LOMILUM-619987 format. One record per residue (C-alpha): residue number from 1; x, y, z. Coordinates in nm, 4 decimals. Last residue first. Layout:
BEGIN
<site><n>NUM</n><u>X</u><v>Y</v><w>Z</w></site>
...
This chain:
BEGIN
<site><n>185</n><u>12.6159</u><v>9.8272</v><w>7.4258</w></site>
<site><n>184</n><u>12.2983</u><v>9.6118</v><w>7.4148</w></site>
<site><n>183</n><u>12.1567</u><v>9.5467</v><w>7.7576</w></site>
<site><n>182</n><u>12.2013</u><v>9.2522</v><w>7.9902</w></site>
<site><n>181</n><u>11.9251</u><v>9.2150</v><w>8.2501</w></site>
<site><n>180</n><u>11.9862</u><v>9.3964</v><w>8.5787</w></site>
<site><n>179</n><u>11.6674</u><v>9.6057</v><w>8.5545</w></site>
<site><n>178</n><u>11.4537</u><v>9.2992</v><w>8.4878</w></site>
<site><n>177</n><u>11.6043</u><v>9.1241</v><w>8.7904</w></site>
<site><n>176</n><u>11.5157</u><v>9.4328</v><w>8.9943</w></site>
<site><n>175</n><u>11.1484</u><v>9.4400</v><w>8.8916</w></site>
<site><n>174</n><u>11.0928</u><v>9.0657</v><w>8.9076</w></site>
<site><n>173</n><u>11.2480</u><v>9.0519</v><w>9.2534</w></site>
<site><n>172</n><u>11.0246</u><v>9.3409</v><w>9.3658</w></site>
<site><n>171</n><u>10.7181</u><v>9.1558</v><w>9.2376</w></site>
<site><n>170</n><u>10.8284</u><v>8.8445</v><w>9.4288</w></site>
<site><n>169</n><u>10.8850</u><v>9.0466</v><w>9.7469</w></site>
<site><n>168</n><u>10.5443</u><v>9.2115</v><w>9.7128</w></site>
<site><n>167</n><u>10.3840</u><v>8.8683</v><w>9.6734</w></site>
<site><n>166</n><u>10.5562</u><v>8.7307</v><w>9.9823</w></site>
<site><n>165</n><u>10.4853</u><v>9.0433</v><w>10.1889</w></site>
<site><n>164</n><u>10.1135</u><v>9.0306</v><w>10.1064</w></site>
<site><n>163</n><u>10.1130</u><v>8.6561</v><w>10.1764</w></site>
<site><n>162</n><u>10.2739</u><v>8.6880</v><w>10.5212</w></site>
<site><n>161</n><u>10.0950</u><v>8.9994</v><w>10.6412</w></site>
<site><n>160</n><u>10.2743</u><v>9.3163</v><w>10.7550</w></site>
<site><n>159</n><u>10.0985</u><v>9.5620</v><w>10.5248</w></site>
<site><n>158</n><u>10.3746</u><v>9.7770</v><w>10.3739</w></site>
<site><n>157</n><u>10.3561</u><v>10.1469</v><w>10.4523</w></site>
<site><n>156</n><u>10.3723</u><v>10.4318</v><w>10.2051</w></site>
<site><n>155</n><u>10.3746</u><v>10.4179</v><w>9.8278</w></site>
<site><n>154</n><u>10.4024</u><v>10.0894</v><w>9.6458</w></site>
<site><n>153</n><u>10.5521</u><v>9.9276</v><w>9.3361</w></site>
<site><n>152</n><u>10.7601</u><v>10.2282</v><w>9.2317</w></site>
<site><n>151</n><u>11.0803</u><v>10.0231</v><w>9.2378</w></site>
<site><n>150</n><u>11.2260</u><v>10.2507</v><w>9.5070</w></site>
<site><n>149</n><u>10.9058</u><v>10.2042</v><w>9.7097</w></site>
<site><n>148</n><u>10.9300</u><v>9.8244</v><w>9.6753</w></site>
<site><n>147</n><u>11.2975</u><v>9.8089</v><w>9.7762</w></site>
<site><n>146</n><u>11.2400</u><v>10.0486</v><w>10.0665</w></site>
<site><n>145</n><u>10.9351</u><v>9.8582</v><w>10.1939</w></site>
<site><n>144</n><u>11.1117</u><v>9.5245</v><w>10.1661</w></site>
<site><n>143</n><u>11.3931</u><v>9.6637</v><w>10.3792</w></site>
<site><n>142</n><u>11.7599</u><v>9.7134</v><w>10.2893</w></site>
<site><n>141</n><u>11.7541</u><v>10.0814</v><w>10.3846</w></site>
<site><n>140</n><u>11.8578</u><v>10.4144</v><w>10.2264</w></site>
<site><n>139</n><u>12.0333</u><v>10.2480</v><w>9.9333</w></site>
<site><n>138</n><u>12.2411</u><v>10.4852</v><w>9.7230</w></site>
<site><n>137</n><u>12.1755</u><v>10.4955</v><w>9.3475</w></site>
<site><n>136</n><u>12.4765</u><v>10.4243</v><w>9.1281</w></site>
<site><n>135</n><u>12.2811</u><v>10.2134</v><w>8.8791</w></site>
<site><n>134</n><u>12.4961</u><v>9.9009</v><w>8.9160</w></site>
<site><n>133</n><u>12.5607</u><v>9.9539</v><w>9.2876</w></site>
<site><n>132</n><u>12.1903</u><v>10.0054</v><w>9.3609</w></site>
<site><n>131</n><u>12.1032</u><v>9.6883</v><w>9.1671</w></site>
<site><n>130</n><u>12.3480</u><v>9.4877</v><w>9.3795</w></site>
<site><n>129</n><u>12.1868</u><v>9.6277</v><w>9.6979</w></site>
<site><n>128</n><u>11.8368</u><v>9.5357</v><w>9.5788</w></site>
<site><n>127</n><u>11.9531</u><v>9.1848</v><w>9.4849</w></site>
<site><n>126</n><u>12.1172</u><v>9.1375</v><w>9.8247</w></site>
<site><n>125</n><u>11.8104</u><v>9.2679</v><w>10.0105</w></site>
<site><n>124</n><u>11.5851</u><v>9.0457</v><w>9.7975</w></site>
<site><n>123</n><u>11.7476</u><v>8.7281</v><w>9.9292</w></site>
<site><n>122</n><u>11.8196</u><v>8.4005</v><w>9.7535</w></site>
<site><n>121</n><u>11.8969</u><v>8.1144</v><w>9.9882</w></site>
<site><n>120</n><u>12.1248</u><v>7.8126</v><w>9.9521</w></site>
<site><n>119</n><u>12.0896</u><v>7.5131</v><w>10.1842</w></site>
<site><n>118</n><u>11.8240</u><v>7.3540</v><w>9.9649</w></site>
<site><n>117</n><u>11.4775</u><v>7.3201</v><w>10.1124</w></site>
<site><n>116</n><u>11.2589</u><v>7.0233</v><w>10.2013</w></site>
<site><n>115</n><u>11.3487</u><v>6.9650</v><w>10.5702</w></site>
<site><n>114</n><u>11.2150</u><v>6.6216</v><w>10.6550</w></site>
<site><n>113</n><u>10.9361</u><v>6.6311</v><w>10.9147</w></site>
<site><n>112</n><u>10.9850</u><v>6.5446</v><w>11.2829</w></site>
<site><n>111</n><u>10.7401</u><v>6.8221</v><w>11.3813</w></site>
<site><n>110</n><u>11.0025</u><v>6.9903</v><w>11.6020</w></site>
<site><n>109</n><u>11.2597</u><v>6.9564</v><w>11.3225</w></site>
<site><n>108</n><u>11.0317</u><v>7.1024</v><w>11.0565</w></site>
<site><n>107</n><u>10.9471</u><v>7.3938</v><w>11.2849</w></site>
<site><n>106</n><u>11.3080</u><v>7.4618</v><w>11.3840</w></site>
<site><n>105</n><u>11.4141</u><v>7.4723</v><w>11.0206</w></site>
<site><n>104</n><u>11.1101</u><v>7.6906</v><w>10.9454</w></site>
<site><n>103</n><u>11.2024</u><v>7.9444</v><w>11.2152</w></site>
<site><n>102</n><u>11.5632</u><v>7.9719</v><w>11.0952</w></site>
<site><n>101</n><u>11.4523</u><v>7.9738</v><w>10.7292</w></site>
<site><n>100</n><u>11.2162</u><v>8.2653</v><w>10.7915</w></site>
<site><n>99</n><u>11.5008</u><v>8.4644</v><w>10.9465</w></site>
<site><n>98</n><u>11.7355</u><v>8.3673</v><w>10.6617</w></site>
<site><n>97</n><u>11.4693</u><v>8.4990</v><w>10.4208</w></site>
<site><n>96</n><u>11.5484</u><v>8.8630</v><w>10.4972</w></site>
<site><n>95</n><u>11.3182</u><v>8.9389</v><w>10.2034</w></site>
<site><n>94</n><u>11.2445</u><v>8.6240</v><w>10.0094</w></site>
<site><n>93</n><u>11.3784</u><v>8.3102</v><w>9.8479</w></site>
<site><n>92</n><u>11.4121</u><v>7.9522</v><w>9.9686</w></site>
<site><n>91</n><u>11.5633</u><v>7.7202</v><w>9.7059</w></site>
<site><n>90</n><u>11.3689</u><v>7.4056</v><w>9.6137</w></site>
<site><n>89</n><u>11.5709</u><v>7.1588</v><w>9.4042</w></site>
<site><n>88</n><u>11.3165</u><v>6.9612</v><w>9.2068</w></site>
<site><n>87</n><u>11.2873</u><v>6.5830</v><w>9.1964</w></site>
<site><n>86</n><u>10.9364</u><v>6.5948</v><w>9.3375</w></site>
<site><n>85</n><u>10.7285</u><v>6.9065</v><w>9.2734</w></site>
<site><n>84</n><u>10.6750</u><v>7.1331</v><w>9.5750</w></site>
<site><n>83</n><u>10.3209</u><v>7.2357</v><w>9.6698</w></site>
<site><n>82</n><u>10.2942</u><v>6.9352</v><w>9.9053</w></site>
<site><n>81</n><u>10.5787</u><v>7.0965</v><w>10.1013</w></site>
<site><n>80</n><u>10.3499</u><v>7.3807</v><w>10.2080</w></site>
<site><n>79</n><u>10.0657</u><v>7.1414</v><w>10.2944</w></site>
<site><n>78</n><u>10.2950</u><v>6.9406</v><w>10.5203</w></site>
<site><n>77</n><u>10.4350</u><v>7.2553</v><w>10.6833</w></site>
<site><n>76</n><u>10.0844</u><v>7.3869</v><w>10.7538</w></site>
<site><n>75</n><u>9.9668</u><v>7.0497</v><w>10.8882</w></site>
<site><n>74</n><u>10.2678</u><v>7.0141</v><w>11.1216</w></site>
<site><n>73</n><u>10.2201</u><v>7.3733</v><w>11.2430</w></site>
<site><n>72</n><u>9.8634</u><v>7.2972</v><w>11.3519</w></site>
<site><n>71</n><u>9.5954</u><v>7.4923</v><w>11.1649</w></site>
<site><n>70</n><u>9.4492</u><v>7.8357</v><w>11.2325</w></site>
<site><n>69</n><u>9.0792</u><v>7.8960</v><w>11.1556</w></site>
<site><n>68</n><u>9.0136</u><v>8.0795</v><w>11.4840</w></site>
<site><n>67</n><u>9.3270</u><v>8.2892</v><w>11.4206</w></site>
<site><n>66</n><u>9.1471</u><v>8.6212</v><w>11.3668</w></site>
<site><n>65</n><u>8.9501</u><v>8.5740</v><w>11.6904</w></site>
<site><n>64</n><u>9.2596</u><v>8.4678</v><w>11.8872</w></site>
<site><n>63</n><u>9.4603</u><v>8.7717</v><w>11.7737</w></site>
<site><n>62</n><u>9.7651</u><v>8.8346</v><w>11.5572</w></site>
<site><n>61</n><u>9.7638</u><v>9.1543</v><w>11.3510</w></site>
<site><n>60</n><u>10.1267</u><v>9.1063</v><w>11.2484</w></site>
<site><n>59</n><u>10.2757</u><v>9.4149</v><w>11.4153</w></site>
<site><n>58</n><u>10.0311</u><v>9.4169</v><w>11.7077</w></site>
<site><n>57</n><u>10.0918</u><v>9.0512</v><w>11.7929</w></site>
<site><n>56</n><u>10.4679</u><v>9.0940</v><w>11.7504</w></site>
<site><n>55</n><u>10.4717</u><v>9.3847</v><w>11.9970</w></site>
<site><n>54</n><u>10.2586</u><v>9.1930</v><w>12.2519</w></site>
<site><n>53</n><u>10.5078</u><v>8.9065</v><w>12.2358</w></site>
<site><n>52</n><u>10.3853</u><v>8.5687</v><w>12.1168</w></site>
<site><n>51</n><u>10.5111</u><v>8.2498</v><w>12.2864</w></site>
<site><n>50</n><u>10.2609</u><v>8.2783</v><w>12.5766</w></site>
<site><n>49</n><u>9.9822</u><v>8.2756</v><w>12.3170</w></site>
<site><n>48</n><u>10.0884</u><v>7.9307</v><w>12.1917</w></site>
<site><n>47</n><u>10.0559</u><v>7.9307</v><w>11.8160</w></site>
<site><n>46</n><u>9.8106</u><v>7.7602</v><w>11.5848</w></site>
<site><n>45</n><u>9.9327</u><v>7.8611</v><w>11.2390</w></site>
<site><n>44</n><u>9.7546</u><v>8.0805</v><w>10.9884</w></site>
<site><n>43</n><u>9.8391</u><v>7.9305</v><w>10.6531</w></site>
<site><n>42</n><u>9.9145</u><v>8.0522</v><w>10.3049</w></site>
<site><n>41</n><u>9.9500</u><v>7.8827</v><w>9.9694</w></site>
<site><n>40</n><u>10.0897</u><v>7.9320</v><w>9.6227</w></site>
<site><n>39</n><u>10.1755</u><v>7.7344</v><w>9.3098</w></site>
<site><n>38</n><u>10.3702</u><v>7.7595</v><w>8.9817</w></site>
<site><n>37</n><u>10.4405</u><v>8.1319</v><w>8.9465</w></site>
<site><n>36</n><u>10.6866</u><v>8.2319</v><w>8.6762</w></site>
<site><n>35</n><u>11.0063</u><v>8.3651</v><w>8.8373</w></site>
<site><n>34</n><u>11.2409</u><v>8.2466</v><w>8.5586</w></site>
<site><n>33</n><u>11.3814</u><v>7.9715</v><w>8.7848</w></site>
<site><n>32</n><u>11.0307</u><v>7.8332</v><w>8.8333</w></site>
<site><n>31</n><u>10.8138</u><v>7.9843</v><w>9.1001</w></site>
<site><n>30</n><u>10.6588</u><v>7.8643</v><w>9.4272</w></site>
<site><n>29</n><u>10.4736</u><v>8.1230</v><w>9.6320</w></site>
<site><n>28</n><u>10.4728</u><v>8.0605</v><w>10.0053</w></site>
<site><n>27</n><u>10.2968</u><v>8.2054</v><w>10.3058</w></site>
<site><n>26</n><u>10.3339</u><v>8.1087</v><w>10.6716</w></site>
<site><n>25</n><u>10.1656</u><v>8.2633</v><w>10.9759</w></site>
<site><n>24</n><u>10.1979</u><v>8.2461</v><w>11.3541</w></site>
<site><n>23</n><u>10.5404</u><v>8.0831</v><w>11.3881</w></site>
<site><n>22</n><u>10.6178</u><v>8.0436</v><w>11.7565</w></site>
<site><n>21</n><u>10.8600</u><v>8.2281</v><w>11.9841</w></site>
<site><n>20</n><u>11.1263</u><v>8.1337</v><w>12.2387</w></site>
<site><n>19</n><u>11.3655</u><v>7.9032</v><w>12.0515</w></site>
<site><n>18</n><u>11.2972</u><v>8.0655</v><w>11.7126</w></site>
<site><n>17</n><u>11.3875</u><v>8.4066</v><w>11.8619</w></site>
<site><n>16</n><u>11.2473</u><v>8.7174</v><w>11.6884</w></site>
<site><n>15</n><u>10.8976</u><v>8.7337</v><w>11.8295</w></site>
<site><n>14</n><u>10.5581</u><v>8.5662</v><w>11.7906</w></site>
<site><n>13</n><u>10.6423</u><v>8.5021</v><w>11.4281</w></site>
<site><n>12</n><u>10.5199</u><v>8.5922</v><w>11.0815</w></site>
<site><n>11</n><u>10.6445</u><v>8.3931</v><w>10.7907</w></site>
<site><n>10</n><u>10.7388</u><v>8.4882</v><w>10.4381</w></site>
<site><n>9</n><u>10.8518</u><v>8.2617</v><w>10.1639</w></site>
<site><n>8</n><u>10.9285</u><v>8.2738</v><w>9.7934</w></site>
<site><n>7</n><u>11.0014</u><v>7.9101</v><w>9.7140</w></site>
<site><n>6</n><u>11.2274</u><v>7.9115</v><w>9.4102</w></site>
<site><n>5</n><u>11.2434</u><v>7.6171</v><w>9.1724</w></site>
<site><n>4</n><u>11.5436</u><v>7.4420</v><w>9.0173</w></site>
<site><n>3</n><u>11.5426</u><v>7.1234</v><w>8.8084</w></site>
<site><n>2</n><u>11.7975</u><v>6.8710</v><w>8.9252</w></site>
<site><n>1</n><u>12.1645</u><v>6.8950</v><w>8.8251</w></site>
């Protein structure tokens, strides 16, 4: 089996439909299987304004002035994959990471780039739910905010930015994995 690495990912989008909306922001933190950080990067992506809903723009802080340094999607995806070591199985990880994967799959396809990720995903919501069953604490919501608040990592709102969400997701993973570690009887 090849070496395994996790690509903690978060993307912001112009809406919730990969066929109708563009990616506006991508962040990734690559870790080894023990969650030690290996590399990181983030990109504001040139998006078509007509493919960004007003609600999504407000939620993610999207605006032409803030995106003046945005790069083409092809460049962002190329630079993201350049972070990945060759011969390593790269598993996407994150909070509700299937949504990010759906947009990224479409992005790689539209740019005619090879898709670099394994078909498995590792999701914080599943880990958070498993932890709640082990400790007998009910889950109020399966959101990043709820997982991070429950872990004592934040209080209040979560900034809806790709890298901030990626790093908070990774810290939440570390917290919950540490709480599920085997203990002496």
